[in-house]
C-alpha positions, 0 to 999 in steps of 0.5 A: 487486454489482460496484459495491458491491465497488468502493465498498468497495475505494475506501473501504478504500483511502481509510482506509489512505491517511488513516492513512499506510499508503502511506508504510509500504508504500513504505518496506518495498518500497524496503528489500526492493528494496535487499536484492535487489540487495545494497545494503541 
């Protein structure tokens, strides 16, 4: 069971990376961070 869930998680993470989602998430995180300190 745990191995199956781990494999599914790796598969979905790989699909997200392949589609460029990491860059989108990073961009949004930077924007939120800058808003918190009052720059953005």
